[in-house]
N, C-alpha and C positions, 0 to 999 in steps of 0.2 A: 082523580086517584081518591077513596078512601082509606085511614091511617088512623092503626089503631095499632096501642103503648098494650106491652105484656111484660108483667112483672111478676104473673106466678109460675115455679117449675110443671106445672099440668099444664098449662098455654100450654111452655116450650115445648112439652112432651109429645105433645096431640098435635103439632104442626113436622114432622118426623117425614112426610111420605112428601106436601105438600113445596117442602122445604129440600130435598134430594132433587124433582122433580124441576123446580126451578132452574137450581144451584147444576142441572145438566146443559138447558140452553145459555146459565147466565154470562158473561163478557168477564167476568176471570176466574176459571175454573182451577182448583187447587184441593189438595185435600186439607188443607185447613179451612178449608168454608163450608168442607161437607155440616149434617147433621151431630154426622153419629161423633167427630173428631170434637166438634163445640162443644156439643153434651156433656162428652168427658172432663176436657180445661173445664165447665162452669164447676166441676165437680169438686175440686180443687183447686181452683179461682187460679191457671196456671202454676199448678206447684205450691201453693202455698202467698203469691205474689204480691194477691191481694185478696184479704184475707177483711177486709174491710170494703164490701159492695155490693148493689144492690143490681139486681137483672132489670135489662130495660130497654126489648126486644122494640121497631116500630116497622112493622109492615104495611105496606102497600098493597090495594087490589082497585082493577076497573073492572065493575059489576061481579064483584062475587071474587074474581080468578085470581090470584097470588101475584102481580108482577114484580113488587121489590120488598127487599131486607134489609133491613137496617141495621142487622146487633150488634147491640149497644149494652153495655153498665154503666153505673154511676162508681163514679170515687171518685176520690183528691189524687190529681195527678201527681206525677216526679217532683211537681213542684209545687203540689200544698196547695192547686188550685180545684173547688168545684168541677169533676168534666166529665163526658159522657167520653167515655174508650170503646172501641172497639174490642169485642170478644177476644180473646185470642191472645189482645195483648199481654205483655208486650217480649218479655226474654225465650217464650218457648214455639213459637208462632212464628214463624218466617217470612210467609205471604197470611195479609186481609185488607178485609175490600167488605161494600154493600154485595150485596145477590140478586143483579137486577142484570138484565137482556143491554143489546151495548144500547138497542135505539131509547128504550127507557131511560136511563143513567139521568138526561139531563131533568128529563120531567117529574121522579122518582126525586133525587134532591130538593130538587123548589120545594115541591110540597112538602116534603119531608123538614126542610127548614122551616117553612112555615110553621108546617106542626108541632115541631118542637120549642117556640118561639111565643105560639098561644098563650095566651091567660091559664086555660084549664089545663096544661101537659104539665102530667104530676099530681095533678092538686092535693092536699095534706100529707106531699113527704119531702122528701130532704129532694127531688129529679128535681123542685118547681128552684135549685139553688145552682142549678149548674152553671154554667161562665164561657166553658169552652169545652169543644169541639175538638178531643186531642185523639190522633189518627194516626195508627203506629207502621210501618209497615206494609204501605204499602207501593207495592210494582211501581217503574218509571212508566211504565207503559200502559199505567191502568188509565182508561178512560174515566173514571170514578174524578183519579187526583188533575185530570186534565179540564171538567164541569165544574170540579170547586170553587176558582177564583171568582168566575160570573158569577157564578149562586148565591158568594160569598158578596159581593156587592151590591148585587139587586135585595140582598137582604140588609145590604149597609155592614156589614160586621167586617173585621179582616179576615186576611188569608195569609200565611204565612207555610213557607215548605225550605222543609233540611231534606238535604242528604244522607241518612241513616248509618248506611251500611253497602258492599260489596255482595254482590250476587252471580259471582261465575258462574257459567254453562258450558258446555259442546255441543254440538250435530255432532250425531254419529251419521260415519256414512253406510254405517252395518253392513264396514266390512275391518277386520284387524289390522292386516299390514296396511291400508288406504289411509286408517286412523293413526297408526303408526305413522306415519309423513308425510301428516300433518301435522305433525308438530315439532317442537325444536329439535336441531339434531343433537344437540346433546344428549337431550333429553334421550331423545328418546334413545340411545346407545345407554344410556344409565338406565329404564330401567328393562330393557333387553337384560342388560347385566345383574341385575340384583334377581329375574326372575329366574337367570339361570343360575344362581349362582344357591341358591336356596332347595333350587332342583336337583342340584346336581351337590347337594350334600351329608353325607352321612347319613344323616336323621331322617327319620321319614315323619314326611311332611303329604299337608291333605287341604283343600277346600271345598266348603259344601254350603246349600244355602239351607236352612234351614223351612225341612215340608213333613217331621212329625207334631202334631198340636198333640200327639200326648205329652212328645217333651215339652215343650213352646216356655210351660214356669221355666225349668229349669235355664233355659236357652239365655232366655231374660233379664234372670237374675244372672248368670254369665255374664252379659254382654254390663250389669252394670257397674259386675267388680271391676272388669275390663275400663269403662270410663271412672274410675276411681281411684287407677291408678296415675291419674292426673294427679293434681293438685287442687288446681282449678277449680277441674270437674267437679275435683268430690266435691270440695267446699261446693258448688252450685247443687249436685245430688242432698238434699236436706230429704228426711223423713214421707216429709208435703210430694215434694218432686219425684224422686222417686218412685211414688206413687202414682204418680200421674204420667211417669212415663212406662209405669208396668201398663197398666189400661193403654198407652197410648198402643204398645203392640198387641197387646190382645186383640184393643179395636181393629188398625190395620189388617191383623188376622183372619178377623172375621166380616171385614169388607173385601178378602183376596185379595189387599195390594200387601202383601206384607213379606219387604226381603231382610231377613236379617241374614247376617255369612255370616262366617268366622275363618282363619286360618289356622291348623291346628302342627303345633311342631313337635315332634317325640310322643303328640297321644296328648297336647297340652296349646289351650286356645292362646293364639298368639295375637290374635287383632280380632276385632270385630267390628263391620256395619250394617249399624240399624238405614235400609233406603222403605219408601215408599216406591210399586210401579203402580202410575196412574195414567189414561191418557198416551199409554208407548212411551212416558220417560221414568224415568229413573230420580228420584228427586233422595237426595243423600241428607240423610237425620245427625244422626252422632255416626264416633266412631269413637273409639278404646283400645287399648293396645297393653300388651302385659309387658313392662319393662325390659327383664331380666332375658327379653329374645331382641332386645332392640338388633344383635349385629346383624341379624337377618330384615330388617326394616320390614316389619311386618306390612305395614300400614301401606307402605307404596304395593307390595305386594299383594297384598287381598285387592286394593281400590285394580290395582294391576288387569287382577285374575276377572274383574267384579267387568270390569269393561271391554276389555275382550268376549263374556256373553254378555254381555247389553251388545253389542255389535253381531252376535253371532246371531242374539236374534231378536236382531234389525228393529231396535230401540231406538229412536229419535234423538231424544236429547238425555242426557247427565247431567244432571240441575246440583251440581253443589250447596242451593243456598247460599245462606249471608252468610259474611263474611270471608277477608280476604286473603286466609292461608295463602302461604309461597307456595302449598305443592298442587296447588287450584290449575295455579297458573301454566305451573311445570307439567300439568299432565296438557294441555292445550283451553283451558278456560277462557274463555270471551266475558270479558264485563257489563252486566247491566246492574239497577244497587232500585233498593226499596228505599222510601220515603218518608217521611214524617209531614203529617197537616195538620197543622192547626188553625181554627175557625173560632178567634175571636167574636161576640156578642156584644 
């Protein structure tokens, strides 16, 4: 393979079509690895998470054809060590990886490590000082994760793996009643009870998925306002992070993979869910509730409606992504994990 380093936005932007074509056949296909998402992430450096950073994309080609992308950037990591991290790290991109066909990953990584270690890599810049490949949010099933230990060993580098977070998901049967029958009996009754209680209340209730592009700005702002009612999420939503979230919503809409849903009680938004629809899966990105409607359990109810809708549409999987919140398991979530790979040269 022939390897190249990309450090300019102009070169980054020119990769769009090739990037997405490779992503369509890559071993790991997730919304966070599409060109459009990664470009938006870089625009705000993950909502201000990495203000001091340098683009360091590496591509691998065979006979001129793109066969691998290592979407990297340089910064001091959380341990203040000069590092090459995956674009998207850490907080706002649930799943990350290199982009390559499964059959090419081992070869791509071996050549990548040699390229990164060559005397001329990043010459004349701070990139020469990197000490660690610090790769967050790799799925435990990633072929990259499986290949990294041996690739590092061949270079004489050290490899360390850490479990970062739970990332539960639900395989959907395509039928609401069949789905309910497959979860814990107590939780099944609880879901039915909460849905029935709000539907039989004396106040008007409706839920909907946003489909009016003209109102998307307003709906996006309403969703961020719901998120901000949670103390931790309010602190998370700094101005750069709000910009990032707003941009992600518009990007998902442009890519026709946005599912922004609300539950209204008495004409007011009581809960919202921001998800992506991609590869016949729902990828649940974030949520928010209006605390004044807690008596109606609006988050549970809206999630129930979304699961019912997903079954009716024969969606294959409902991915809660990172986080081990209790409700995910009550709704039938099955564990998998995201990991961190640390390679020191």
